[in-house]
C-alpha atoms as an extended CHARMM CRD file, in Angstrom:
* protein
*
       183  EXT
         1         1  GLY       CA            -84.4660000000      -25.5710000000      157.8910000000  PROA      1               0.0000000000
         2         2  LEU       CA            -81.2100000000      -24.3930000000      159.1440000000  PROA      2               0.0000000000
         3         3  ALA       CA            -80.5090000000      -27.7440000000      160.7710000000  PROA      3               0.0000000000
         4         4  SER       CA            -81.0550000000      -29.6940000000      157.6930000000  PROA      4               0.0000000000
         5         5  GLY       CA            -78.7450000000      -27.4150000000      155.5400000000  PROA      5               0.0000000000
         6         6  GLN       CA            -81.5880000000      -26.4970000000      152.9630000000  PROA      6               0.0000000000
         7         7  THR       CA            -81.9050000000      -23.1280000000      154.3620000000  PROA      7               0.0000000000
         8         8  GLN       CA            -78.8860000000      -20.4520000000      154.8800000000  PROA      8               0.0000000000
         9         9  LEU       CA            -78.8320000000      -17.4760000000      157.1260000000  PROA      9               0.0000000000
        10        10  THR       CA            -76.4900000000      -14.5340000000      156.5530000000  PROA      10              0.0000000000
        11        11  VAL       CA            -76.1680000000      -11.6730000000      159.3180000000  PROA      11              0.0000000000
        12        12  ASN       CA            -74.2600000000       -8.6500000000      158.7860000000  PROA      12              0.0000000000
        13        13  LEU       CA            -73.3330000000       -6.1160000000      161.5180000000  PROA      13              0.0000000000
        14        14  GLY       CA            -74.2050000000       -2.6950000000      160.1590000000  PROA      14              0.0000000000
        15        15  ASN       CA            -73.1350000000       -0.3550000000      163.0100000000  PROA      15              0.0000000000
        16        16  VAL       CA            -70.9390000000       -0.8710000000      166.0400000000  PROA      16              0.0000000000
        17        17  ARG       CA            -71.5420000000        1.5350000000      168.7360000000  PROA      17              0.0000000000
        18        18  SER       CA            -68.8920000000        3.2990000000      170.6550000000  PROA      18              0.0000000000
        19        19  ILE       CA            -68.1420000000        3.1950000000      174.5330000000  PROA      19              0.0000000000
        20        20  HSD       CA            -66.3310000000        5.3160000000      176.7930000000  PROA      20              0.0000000000
        21        21  VAL       CA            -63.7210000000        3.8460000000      179.0540000000  PROA      21              0.0000000000
        22        22  THR       CA            -61.6280000000        5.7130000000      181.5300000000  PROA      22              0.0000000000
        23        23  ILE       CA            -57.9150000000        4.5550000000      182.2900000000  PROA      23              0.0000000000
        24        24  ILE       CA            -56.3560000000        6.0440000000      185.3380000000  PROA      24              0.0000000000
        25        25  GLY       CA            -53.3420000000        5.4440000000      187.6450000000  PROA      25              0.0000000000
        26        26  GLU       CA            -49.7490000000        4.6660000000      186.3460000000  PROA      26              0.0000000000
        27        27  VAL       CA            -50.4350000000        4.7420000000      182.7240000000  PROA      27              0.0000000000
        28        28  VAL       CA            -48.6020000000        6.3110000000      179.8490000000  PROA      28              0.0000000000
        29        29  GLN       CA            -51.5870000000        8.1830000000      178.6690000000  PROA      29              0.0000000000
        30        30  PRO       CA            -54.4640000000        8.3500000000      181.3040000000  PROA      30              0.0000000000
        31        31  GLY       CA            -57.7500000000        9.6800000000      180.2220000000  PROA      31              0.0000000000
        32        32  THR       CA            -61.1570000000        8.7350000000      178.7870000000  PROA      32              0.0000000000
        33        33  TYR       CA            -61.0760000000        6.8510000000      175.5460000000  PROA      33              0.0000000000
        34        34  THR       CA            -63.8980000000        6.2720000000      172.9330000000  PROA      34              0.0000000000
        35        35  ILE       CA            -63.4460000000        2.7960000000      171.7350000000  PROA      35              0.0000000000
        36        36  SER       CA            -65.5390000000        0.2990000000      169.9950000000  PROA      36              0.0000000000
        37        37  SER       CA            -68.2480000000       -1.7030000000      172.0460000000  PROA      37              0.0000000000
        38        38  LEU       CA            -66.1780000000       -4.9500000000      170.8450000000  PROA      38              0.0000000000
        39        39  SER       CA            -63.0380000000       -3.9420000000      172.5410000000  PROA      39              0.0000000000
        40        40  THR       CA            -61.3900000000       -5.7440000000      175.3040000000  PROA      40              0.0000000000
        41        41  LEU       CA            -59.0410000000       -4.8690000000      178.1580000000  PROA      41              0.0000000000
        42        42  PHE       CA            -55.8380000000       -5.4290000000      176.1270000000  PROA      42              0.0000000000
        43        43  ASN       CA            -57.2630000000       -3.1050000000      173.3520000000  PROA      43              0.0000000000
        44        44  ALA       CA            -57.7080000000       -0.3050000000      175.7570000000  PROA      44              0.0000000000
        45        45  LEU       CA            -54.3370000000       -0.8440000000      177.1030000000  PROA      45              0.0000000000
        46        46  TYR       CA            -52.6990000000       -0.6660000000      173.9520000000  PROA      46              0.0000000000
        47        47  GLN       CA            -54.4390000000        2.5270000000      172.9940000000  PROA      47              0.0000000000
        48        48  SER       CA            -53.2550000000        4.2590000000      176.1870000000  PROA      48              0.0000000000
        49        49  GLY       CA            -49.7480000000        3.0460000000      175.8440000000  PROA      49              0.0000000000
        50        50  GLY       CA            -49.9230000000        0.7370000000      178.8650000000  PROA      50              0.0000000000
        51        51  PRO       CA            -48.5200000000        0.9680000000      182.1920000000  PROA      51              0.0000000000
        52        52  SER       CA            -45.8320000000        3.6900000000      182.9210000000  PROA      52              0.0000000000
        53        53  ASP       CA            -42.4260000000        2.7530000000      184.4620000000  PROA      53              0.0000000000
        54        54  ARG       CA            -44.1540000000        2.8540000000      187.8680000000  PROA      54              0.0000000000
        55        55  GLY       CA            -47.1800000000        0.8860000000      186.8890000000  PROA      55              0.0000000000
        56        56  SER       CA            -48.1380000000       -2.6110000000      187.7720000000  PROA      56              0.0000000000
        57        57  LEU       CA            -48.4990000000       -5.4220000000      185.1680000000  PROA      57              0.0000000000
        58        58  ARG       CA            -49.6710000000       -7.8710000000      187.9110000000  PROA      58              0.0000000000
        59        59  ASN       CA            -52.6680000000       -6.0340000000      189.5480000000  PROA      59              0.0000000000
        60        60  ILE       CA            -54.7150000000       -4.3000000000      186.6740000000  PROA      60              0.0000000000
        61        61  GLU       CA            -58.1380000000       -3.5410000000      187.9790000000  PROA      61              0.0000000000
        62        62  ILE       CA            -61.3430000000       -3.2860000000      185.8750000000  PROA      62              0.0000000000
        63        63  ILE       CA            -63.9290000000       -1.3940000000      187.8950000000  PROA      63              0.0000000000
        64        64  ARG       CA            -67.7340000000       -1.4900000000      186.8540000000  PROA      64              0.0000000000
        65        65  ASN       CA            -70.4440000000        0.2140000000      188.6890000000  PROA      65              0.0000000000
        66        66  ASN       CA            -67.9560000000        1.2890000000      191.4520000000  PROA      66              0.0000000000
        67        67  LYS       CA            -66.9630000000       -2.1280000000      192.2390000000  PROA      67              0.0000000000
        68        68  VAL       CA            -63.6090000000       -4.0620000000      191.0670000000  PROA      68              0.0000000000
        69        69  LEU       CA            -64.9170000000       -6.5880000000      188.7120000000  PROA      69              0.0000000000
        70        70  ARG       CA            -61.7010000000       -8.3390000000      188.1610000000  PROA      70              0.0000000000
        71        71  THR       CA            -58.0510000000       -7.8960000000      188.9180000000  PROA      71              0.0000000000
        72        72  VAL       CA            -55.8720000000       -8.9520000000      185.8650000000  PROA      72              0.0000000000
        73        73  ASP       CA            -52.3230000000      -10.2050000000      186.0280000000  PROA      73              0.0000000000
        74        74  PHE       CA            -50.8110000000       -9.2800000000      182.4880000000  PROA      74              0.0000000000
        75        75  TYR       CA            -47.8600000000      -11.6730000000      183.0520000000  PROA      75              0.0000000000
        76        76  SER       CA            -50.1680000000      -14.6770000000      181.9720000000  PROA      76              0.0000000000
        77        77  PHE       CA            -50.5410000000      -13.1380000000      178.5540000000  PROA      77              0.0000000000
        78        78  LEU       CA            -46.9080000000      -11.7880000000      178.3950000000  PROA      78              0.0000000000
        79        79  GLN       CA            -45.2110000000      -15.0570000000      179.5620000000  PROA      79              0.0000000000
        80        80  LYS       CA            -47.6290000000      -17.7280000000      178.3940000000  PROA      80              0.0000000000
        81        81  GLY       CA            -49.9430000000      -16.1330000000      175.8230000000  PROA      81              0.0000000000
        82        82  LEU       CA            -53.1730000000      -16.8200000000      177.8710000000  PROA      82              0.0000000000
        83        83  LEU       CA            -55.9250000000      -14.4290000000      177.3110000000  PROA      83              0.0000000000
        84        84  THR       CA            -57.9390000000      -15.2560000000      180.3270000000  PROA      84              0.0000000000
        85        85  GLY       CA            -57.9550000000      -11.6840000000      181.7010000000  PROA      85              0.0000000000
        86        86  ASN       CA            -58.8590000000      -10.0460000000      178.4370000000  PROA      86              0.0000000000
        87        87  ILE       CA            -62.5880000000       -9.4680000000      178.9420000000  PROA      87              0.0000000000
        88        88  ARG       CA            -64.8260000000       -7.3190000000      176.9950000000  PROA      88              0.0000000000
        89        89  LEU       CA            -65.2860000000       -3.8340000000      178.2230000000  PROA      89              0.0000000000
        90        90  GLU       CA            -68.4760000000       -2.1850000000      178.8830000000  PROA      90              0.0000000000
        91        91  ASP       CA            -69.5380000000        1.6750000000      178.4910000000  PROA      91              0.0000000000
        92        92  GLN       CA            -68.2840000000        3.7200000000      181.6560000000  PROA      92              0.0000000000
        93        93  ASP       CA            -65.7960000000        0.9690000000      182.7940000000  PROA      93              0.0000000000
        94        94  VAL       CA            -62.7420000000        2.1930000000      184.5190000000  PROA      94              0.0000000000
        95        95  ILE       CA            -59.3910000000        0.5490000000      184.2290000000  PROA      95              0.0000000000
        96        96  ARG       CA            -56.9080000000        1.3800000000      186.9930000000  PROA      96              0.0000000000
        97        97  ILE       CA            -53.2620000000        0.6120000000      187.0090000000  PROA      97              0.0000000000
        98        98  PRO       CA            -51.7740000000        0.7930000000      190.7430000000  PROA      98              0.0000000000
        99        99  VAL       CA            -48.0580000000        1.4220000000      191.4920000000  PROA      99              0.0000000000
       100       100  TYR       CA            -45.9900000000       -1.7530000000      191.4920000000  PROA      100             0.0000000000
       101       101  ARG       CA            -45.3850000000       -3.4640000000      194.7990000000  PROA      101             0.0000000000
       102       102  LYS       CA            -42.1230000000       -5.4650000000      194.1990000000  PROA      102             0.0000000000
       103       103  ARG       CA            -39.6350000000       -5.4150000000      191.4140000000  PROA      103             0.0000000000
       104       104  VAL       CA            -36.6380000000       -7.5310000000      191.1790000000  PROA      104             0.0000000000
       105       105  THR       CA            -33.6090000000       -7.3680000000      188.6870000000  PROA      105             0.0000000000
       106       106  ILE       CA            -32.1590000000      -10.4340000000      187.1990000000  PROA      106             0.0000000000
       107       107  GLY       CA            -28.9210000000      -10.3030000000      185.1800000000  PROA      107             0.0000000000
       108       108  GLY       CA            -25.8410000000      -12.3180000000      184.1710000000  PROA      108             0.0000000000
       109       109  GLU       CA            -26.3330000000      -15.6300000000      182.4530000000  PROA      109             0.0000000000
       110       110  VAL       CA            -30.1250000000      -15.7850000000      181.8240000000  PROA      110             0.0000000000
       111       111  LYS       CA            -31.9350000000      -15.6290000000      178.5590000000  PROA      111             0.0000000000
       112       112  ARG       CA            -33.7960000000      -12.4020000000      179.1820000000  PROA      112             0.0000000000
       113       113  PRO       CA            -32.2160000000      -10.2860000000      181.8330000000  PROA      113             0.0000000000
       114       114  GLY       CA            -34.3100000000       -7.4930000000      183.1130000000  PROA      114             0.0000000000
       115       115  LEU       CA            -36.5940000000       -6.1210000000      185.7790000000  PROA      115             0.0000000000
       116       116  TYR       CA            -39.3920000000       -8.3200000000      186.7300000000  PROA      116             0.0000000000
       117       117  GLU       CA            -42.5380000000       -7.5450000000      189.0120000000  PROA      117             0.0000000000
       118       118  LEU       CA            -42.9150000000      -10.3700000000      191.4930000000  PROA      118             0.0000000000
       119       119  ARG       CA            -45.9220000000      -11.2090000000      193.6810000000  PROA      119             0.0000000000
       120       120  ASP       CA            -45.2690000000      -11.4800000000      197.5030000000  PROA      120             0.0000000000
       121       121  THR       CA            -44.9740000000      -15.2140000000      197.5610000000  PROA      121             0.0000000000
       122       122  GLU       CA            -42.9690000000      -15.6810000000      194.3140000000  PROA      122             0.0000000000
       123       123  THR       CA            -39.6180000000      -17.2230000000      194.6390000000  PROA      123             0.0000000000
       124       124  LEU       CA            -36.2420000000      -17.0400000000      192.9580000000  PROA      124             0.0000000000
       125       125  GLU       CA            -37.2190000000      -20.0140000000      190.9330000000  PROA      125             0.0000000000
       126       126  ASN       CA            -40.3910000000      -17.9420000000      189.4750000000  PROA      126             0.0000000000
       127       127  LEU       CA            -37.9260000000      -15.3060000000      188.7110000000  PROA      127             0.0000000000
       128       128  VAL       CA            -35.6340000000      -17.4000000000      186.5610000000  PROA      128             0.0000000000
       129       129  GLU       CA            -38.7650000000      -18.7710000000      184.7700000000  PROA      129             0.0000000000
       130       130  TYR       CA            -39.7960000000      -15.1790000000      183.9020000000  PROA      130             0.0000000000
       131       131  ALA       CA            -36.2250000000      -14.5100000000      182.6820000000  PROA      131             0.0000000000
       132       132  GLY       CA            -36.5190000000      -17.5120000000      180.2660000000  PROA      132             0.0000000000
       133       133  GLY       CA            -34.2540000000      -19.8420000000      182.0890000000  PROA      133             0.0000000000
       134       134  TYR       CA            -30.4650000000      -20.0560000000      182.1320000000  PROA      134             0.0000000000
       135       135  SER       CA            -28.0990000000      -19.3200000000      179.2180000000  PROA      135             0.0000000000
       136       136  ASP       CA            -25.9590000000      -22.2460000000      178.0580000000  PROA      136             0.0000000000
       137       137  VAL       CA            -22.9220000000      -21.1470000000      180.1620000000  PROA      137             0.0000000000
       138       138  ALA       CA            -24.7400000000      -20.2300000000      183.4140000000  PROA      138             0.0000000000
       139       139  TYR       CA            -23.3330000000      -21.6430000000      186.5900000000  PROA      139             0.0000000000
       140       140  ARG       CA            -26.5680000000      -22.6760000000      188.0930000000  PROA      140             0.0000000000
       141       141  ALA       CA            -25.4140000000      -23.9470000000      191.4630000000  PROA      141             0.0000000000
       142       142  MET       CA            -25.6240000000      -20.6220000000      192.8580000000  PROA      142             0.0000000000
       143       143  ALA       CA            -27.0150000000      -17.0760000000      192.6200000000  PROA      143             0.0000000000
       144       144  LYS       CA            -25.7140000000      -13.9330000000      193.9700000000  PROA      144             0.0000000000
       145       145  VAL       CA            -28.3740000000      -11.6910000000      195.5530000000  PROA      145             0.0000000000
       146       146  VAL       CA            -27.6950000000       -7.8930000000      196.2390000000  PROA      146             0.0000000000
       147       147  GLN       CA            -30.2020000000       -6.7890000000      198.8840000000  PROA      147             0.0000000000
       148       148  MET       CA            -30.7220000000       -3.4150000000      200.5220000000  PROA      148             0.0000000000
       149       149  GLY       CA            -29.9980000000       -3.3160000000      204.2090000000  PROA      149             0.0000000000
       150       150  ASP       CA            -30.7000000000       -0.5830000000      206.7610000000  PROA      150             0.0000000000
       151       151  ARG       CA            -27.4060000000        1.2380000000      205.8910000000  PROA      151             0.0000000000
       152       152  GLU       CA            -25.6890000000       -0.6020000000      203.2800000000  PROA      152             0.0000000000
       153       153  LEU       CA            -25.9080000000       -3.2490000000      200.5040000000  PROA      153             0.0000000000
       154       154  ASN       CA            -25.7830000000       -6.9780000000      201.4870000000  PROA      154             0.0000000000
       155       155  VAL       CA            -24.5760000000       -9.8900000000      199.1910000000  PROA      155             0.0000000000
       156       156  LYS       CA            -25.9530000000      -13.1820000000      199.5800000000  PROA      156             0.0000000000
       157       157  ASP       CA            -25.1430000000      -16.4710000000      197.8300000000  PROA      157             0.0000000000
       158       158  VAL       CA            -28.2170000000      -18.5430000000      197.4140000000  PROA      158             0.0000000000
       159       159  PRO       CA            -27.5280000000      -22.2220000000      196.6230000000  PROA      159             0.0000000000
       160       160  ALA       CA            -29.7780000000      -23.8770000000      193.9900000000  PROA      160             0.0000000000
       161       161  ASP       CA            -31.4320000000      -26.1050000000      196.3850000000  PROA      161             0.0000000000
       162       162  LEU       CA            -32.9260000000      -23.0860000000      198.1120000000  PROA      162             0.0000000000
       163       163  PHE       CA            -34.3990000000      -21.2600000000      194.8780000000  PROA      163             0.0000000000
       164       164  ASP       CA            -38.0080000000      -22.7310000000      195.4480000000  PROA      164             0.0000000000
       165       165  GLY       CA            -38.0310000000      -21.3050000000      198.8950000000  PROA      165             0.0000000000
       166       166  PHE       CA            -36.1010000000      -18.0720000000      198.6110000000  PROA      166             0.0000000000
       167       167  VAL       CA            -38.5980000000      -15.1380000000      198.2740000000  PROA      167             0.0000000000
       168       168  PRO       CA            -36.6970000000      -11.9840000000      196.8300000000  PROA      168             0.0000000000
       169       169  ARG       CA            -37.4670000000       -8.4720000000      198.5330000000  PROA      169             0.0000000000
       170       170  ASN       CA            -38.2590000000       -5.4020000000      196.4990000000  PROA      170             0.0000000000
       171       171  ALA       CA            -35.2240000000       -4.0050000000      194.7410000000  PROA      171             0.0000000000
       172       172  ASP       CA            -33.1970000000       -7.0550000000      194.9640000000  PROA      172             0.0000000000
       173       173  SER       CA            -30.6770000000       -7.6750000000      192.2340000000  PROA      173             0.0000000000
       174       174  VAL       CA            -29.9910000000      -11.3600000000      191.2950000000  PROA      174             0.0000000000
       175       175  TYR       CA            -26.9180000000      -12.2160000000      189.1460000000  PROA      175             0.0000000000
       176       176  PHE       CA            -25.8400000000      -15.6210000000      187.7690000000  PROA      176             0.0000000000
       177       177  GLU       CA            -22.1840000000      -15.8480000000      186.7360000000  PROA      177             0.0000000000
       178       178  PRO       CA            -20.7170000000      -18.0490000000      183.9280000000  PROA      178             0.0000000000
       179       179  ILE       CA            -19.2780000000      -21.3180000000      184.3710000000  PROA      179             0.0000000000
       180       180  SER       CA            -15.5150000000      -21.2660000000      184.8960000000  PROA      180             0.0000000000
       181       181  GLY       CA            -13.4380000000      -21.4190000000      181.6320000000  PROA      181             0.0000000000
       182       182  ARG       CA            -11.0450000000      -23.8430000000      183.2530000000  PROA      182             0.0000000000
       183       183  TYR       CA            -10.5820000000      -27.4970000000      182.7870000000  PROA      183             0.0000000000
């Protein structure tokens, strides 16, 4: 009768049970949270305040039955709005936020200057994408990169044709200058 449309069925959910989820590691408010059984990873992260200043946004682990069920890259949501890692949680799940591995600062003439966490293989081109691309007045032919040396800071000029092959190191600082105001 349902297929023909002559019969209708209405279902109401009366009670939603609660589950306990533990959030550990580099999180603003670690602890055990009682949340709805319909909650997802992102709901739990929101309740805990998210990763702390030292926490990774790229390697969030969901541990179920003492095994890592999934490692989630939160940048896919922040940068592209994709909810691929936002899985439903179950009772006694553990969410672990490790310490970040590599962060690089980008400033100057980009749309979103800031501190970005990069994977080991991500390049200067990826960093520019995370920063929203260049501003209207950016000099795009060269990036200035400040790196930590053994005893002192080193400054490198990286030409644009090498952006897709240049892999920044942890604590690097990248700067894009404005174009010259001369004619």
